[in-house]
C-alpha positions in Angstrom: 31.5 -13.0 -6.0 34.7 -11.0 -6.7 34.7 -8.9 -9.9 37.5 -9.9 -12.2 40.3 -7.4 -12.3 39.9 -7.2 -16.1 36.3 -6.0 -15.7 37.3 -3.3 -13.2 40.0 -2.1 -15.6 37.5 -2.1 -18.5 35.0 -0.1 -16.5 37.8 2.4 -15.6 38.8 2.8 -19.2 35.1 3.4 -20.2 34.7 6.0 -17.5 37.8 7.8 -18.8 36.2 8.3 -22.2 33.0 9.9 -20.8 33.2 13.6 -21.4 34.1 15.6 -18.3 31.0 17.9 -19.0 28.7 14.9 -18.7 30.5 13.4 -15.6 30.5 16.8 -13.8 27.1 18.3 -14.6 26.5 20.9 -11.8 23.2 20.9 -10.1 20.9 23.7 -11.4 21.0 26.5 -10.4 24.7 26.8 -9.8 25.1 30.5 -10.6 23.0 33.7 -10.6 19.9 33.9 -12.7 19.1 36.9 -14.9 15.6 38.2 -14.3 14.8 40.4 -17.3 12.3 43.3 -17.0 11.5 44.8 -20.4 10.6 48.1 -18.8 12.4 51.0 -17.0 13.1 50.8 -13.3 10.4 52.0 -10.9 7.4 50.8 -12.9 4.9 48.2 -11.8 6.6 45.2 -13.5 10.0 46.3 -12.1 8.6 46.6 -8.5 6.9 43.1 -8.8 10.1 41.5 -10.2 12.2 42.9 -7.4 9.7 41.8 -4.8 9.6 38.2 -6.2 13.4 38.1 -6.8 14.1 38.5 -3.1 11.9 35.6 -2.2 13.0 33.3 -5.0 16.7 33.8 -4.2 16.0 32.2 -0.8 14.2 29.2 -2.4 16.5 28.6 -5.4 19.8 29.1 -3.6 21.1 31.6 -6.1 20.5 35.3 -6.5 18.1 36.5 -9.2 19.6 39.6 -10.7 17.2 42.2 -12.2 18.2 43.4 -15.7 16.1 46.2 -17.0 16.0 46.2 -20.8 13.3 48.7 -21.8 12.2 49.9 -25.2 10.1 49.3 -28.2 7.0 48.2 -26.3 8.9 45.5 -24.4 10.4 44.1 -27.6 14.1 44.7 -26.6 13.8 42.7 -23.4 11.8 40.0 -25.1 14.2 39.6 -27.9 17.1 39.5 -25.6 15.5 36.7 -23.5 14.5 34.7 -26.6 18.1 34.7 -27.8 19.5 33.3 -24.6 20.3 29.5 -24.2 17.5 27.6 -22.6 19.5 26.7 -19.5 17.4 28.3 -16.8 19.7 31.3 -16.2 17.5 33.9 -18.0 13.8 34.5 -17.4 11.5 37.3 -18.5 8.5 39.0 -16.8 5.8 39.7 -19.4 2.7 41.8 -19.9 0.3 40.8 -22.7 2.1 43.0 -25.2 5.0 40.6 -25.6 2.9 37.7 -27.0 -0.7 38.8 -27.3 -0.9 42.2 -28.8 2.5 43.3 -30.2 2.2 40.8 -33.1 -0.9 42.6 -34.3 0.2 46.1 -33.7 3.7 46.1 -35.3 4.6 44.9 -38.8 7.6 43.0 -37.5 9.2 42.0 -34.2 12.8 41.0 -33.3 11.5 37.8 -31.7 9.0 35.0 -32.4 6.0 35.8 -30.1 4.4 32.4 -30.6 7.3 30.0 -30.5 10.1 32.0 -28.9 9.3 31.3 -25.2 8.5 28.7 -22.7 5.6 29.4 -20.3 6.5 29.2 -16.6 3.7 30.7 -14.4 1.0 33.3 -14.3 2.0 36.0 -11.7 -0.9 38.4 -11.2 -4.0 40.1 -12.6 -3.9 43.9 -12.9 -7.5 45.0 -13.3 -8.6 48.2 -15.0 -11.6 50.1 -13.6 -14.3 52.0 -15.5 -14.4 55.5 -14.0 -16.2 58.7 -15.2 -16.1 62.3 -14.3 -18.8 63.1 -11.6 -20.5 65.5 -14.0 -21.8 62.6 -16.1 -25.4 61.7 -15.1 -24.6 58.0 -14.6 -24.1 55.9 -11.5 -23.6 52.3 -12.9 -22.5 50.5 -16.0 -26.0 50.0 -17.4 -26.7 53.8 -17.2 -23.4 54.6 -18.7 -23.9 52.3 -21.7 -27.4 53.9 -22.3 -25.9 57.4 -22.0 -23.0 56.6 -24.4 -25.4 55.0 -26.9 -27.5 58.1 -26.8 -24.5 60.3 -27.3 -22.2 58.7 -29.9 -18.8 60.3 -30.3 -19.7 63.0 -27.7 -17.7 61.3 -24.9 -13.9 61.0 -24.8 -11.9 58.3 -23.1 -8.2 58.4 -22.1 -5.6 55.7 -22.4 -1.9 55.2 -21.9 -1.3 55.1 -25.6 -2.5 53.4 -28.7 -2.5 49.6 -28.3 -2.0 49.9 -24.5 -4.0 47.8 -22.0 -6.3 50.7 -21.2 -6.9 51.5 -24.9 -7.7 47.9 -25.8 -9.9 47.4 -22.7 -12.0 50.4 -23.9 -12.1 49.2 -27.5 -13.4 45.9 -26.3 -16.0 47.6 -24.1 -17.2 49.7 -27.0 -17.4 46.8 -29.4 -19.4 44.7 -26.9 -21.7 47.5 -25.7 -22.4 49.1 -29.1 -21.0 52.4 -28.0 -18.5 54.8 -29.5 -16.3 57.4 -27.9 -13.3 59.5 -29.0 -9.9 58.1 -28.0 -7.5 60.5 -26.3 -4.1 58.8 -25.8 -1.6 60.0 -23.1 1.9 58.9 -22.2 0.9 57.7 -18.7 -2.0 57.0 -16.5 -0.8 59.8 -14.2 -1.0 62.4 -17.1 -4.5 61.1 -18.1 -5.6 61.4 -14.5 -5.0 65.2 -14.5 -7.4 65.7 -17.4 -9.9 63.2 -16.1 -10.3 64.9 -12.7 -10.5 68.3 -14.5 -13.3 67.0 -16.7 -11.4 67.6 -20.0 -11.8 63.8 -20.6 -14.9 62.1 -19.2 -14.1 58.4 -19.2 -11.3 55.8 -18.8 -10.8 52.1 -18.3 -7.4 52.3 -16.6 -5.3 51.0 -13.8 -7.1 50.2 -10.5 -4.0 51.3 -8.6 -3.7 54.7 -10.3 -7.4 55.6 -10.4 -8.7 54.5 -7.0 -7.2 57.3 -5.0 -9.1 59.8 -7.1 -12.3 57.7 -6.7 -11.8 57.7 -2.9 -11.3 61.5 -3.0 -14.6 61.9 -4.8 -12.9 63.3 -8.0 -14.0 60.3 -10.1 -17.0 58.0 -10.0 -16.3 54.3 -10.1 -18.7 52.2 -12.2 -17.2 48.8 -12.5 -14.0 46.6 -12.6 -12.7 44.8 -15.7 -12.2 41.3 -14.1 -14.5 38.5 -15.2 -16.0 38.4 -11.6 -15.8 40.6 -8.6 -12.4 40.7 -7.0 -12.2 38.8 -3.7 -10.5 41.7 -2.1 -13.0 44.3 -3.4 -16.4 42.5 -3.4 -18.3 45.8 -3.3 -17.1 46.8 -6.8 -19.4 45.3 -9.5 -17.7 43.5 -12.4 -18.5 45.1 -15.8 -19.4 41.6 -16.9 -22.4 41.6 -14.7 -23.9 44.1 -17.1 -21.9 43.1 -20.2 -21.7 39.3 -20.1 -18.3 37.9 -21.1 -16.5 41.2 -20.8 -12.9 41.1 -19.4 -10.4 43.8 -20.0 -7.7 42.9 -17.4 -4.0 42.9 -18.0 -1.6 40.4 -16.4 1.9 39.6 -15.5 3.5 36.3 -16.2 6.9 34.5 -16.5 8.5 32.9 -19.5 12.0 31.6 -20.4 13.6 31.0 -23.8 12.0 28.3 -26.0 13.2 24.8 -25.2 13.6 25.3 -21.4 13.9 21.8 -20.0 10.8 20.5 -18.2 12.6 19.9 -14.8 13.8 23.5 -14.7 10.3 24.8 -15.7 8.7 22.7 -12.9 11.3 23.9 -10.3 10.7 27.6 -11.3 6.9 27.0 -11.3 6.9 25.4 -7.8 9.1 28.2 -6.4 6.9 31.0 -7.9 3.7 29.3 -6.7 5.1 29.0 -3.2 6.1 32.7 -3.1 2.7 33.8 -4.5 1.0 32.0 -1.6 2.9 34.0 1.0 0.5 36.3 2.9 3.0 39.2 2.8 3.3 38.9 -1.0 -0.5 38.7 -1.5 -0.9 41.8 0.8 1.7 43.7 -1.1 0.0 42.9 -4.4 -3.3 44.0 -3.0 -1.7 47.3 -2.0 -0.6 47.7 -5.6 -4.1 47.0 -6.9 -3.2 43.5 -8.2 -4.4 39.9 -7.4 -1.8 37.1 -7.1 -2.4 34.2 -9.5 -0.1 31.2 -9.9 -1.0 27.9 -11.5 0.7 25.5 -13.9 2.7 26.2 -17.1 0.0 24.5 -19.1 -2.6 26.9 -17.6 -0.5 29.9 -18.6 0.0 28.5 -22.1 -3.8 28.5 -22.5 -4.1 32.0 -21.2 -1.6 33.2 -23.7 -3.2 31.3 -26.6 -6.7 32.6 -25.7 -5.4 36.2 -25.2 -3.7 36.1 -28.6 -7.0 35.2 -30.3 -9.1 37.7 -28.2 -6.9 40.8 -28.6 -6.1 40.2 -32.3 -9.8 40.4 -32.9 -10.2 43.6 -30.9 -7.2 45.2 -32.7 -8.5 44.2 -36.1 -12.1 45.3 -35.6 -11.1 48.6 -34.0 -8.4 49.2 -36.6 -5.9 50.1 -33.8 -2.7 51.7 -35.0 0.3 52.3 -32.8 1.7 55.9 -32.5 
């Protein structure tokens, strides 16, 4: 049945009054995406971000441009991201400091760690390993705990600074094992490694990737890994939790966007990241860096963040950790 000419005219008039922005919404993404790294170029987070950005560019059809915004324990990059519009054109790679530990280490932050971000996906686990100088008369975690209990405050442990992953992993270990050692903070794992291999510091719970070469060279003795279970790629390394049930002192990398990021954009990001994280070449590169690829849903990441916030707040408060 023909449509009356007056109806067609009315429809045309109505369309004319629809805002142009609504009638011409471009498909997302239609321009480059800023991939914020809150650390300096060349570090682990930066390397991972660049590795993922290359793959995501192919899948999203727009380049992901790395923006390094380091400083103030990742707070500068985090605050910048939280202040951007939730349009899918700015995302942030995080370590636990952004949302799980900084709120309890610093009196104020330039962003809202609890409500300022939208979870996207868990990227990877970065395990720490418990290593000792070979001069210590211990060969496993149980022997080490017994020795440390018998020698309170006589052992020293290194970290990459007060409030760092290595520091908090050791504080958690001491709290759960009933031991106490003297904390010696360094500016980097590499600097700590020099004193560890020389025997000036006896113990650390620090980066798998940094410490393993010294273990393989016989300069340090490996006792256990900080993951909840043995790592699939290194099944010969016992988990500390096998001796200390419930222990987990592993850091992680994950992705967030500004608060209010629309669900369709979150799901598109999540699907693309998960696809990339399943690639054999990516998983192999992660293994070479001492990491384990993760993935999962935004909801699973949100729970990881919430659980981590509760866990590390308790560790910080019990140990009385103060930042330098």
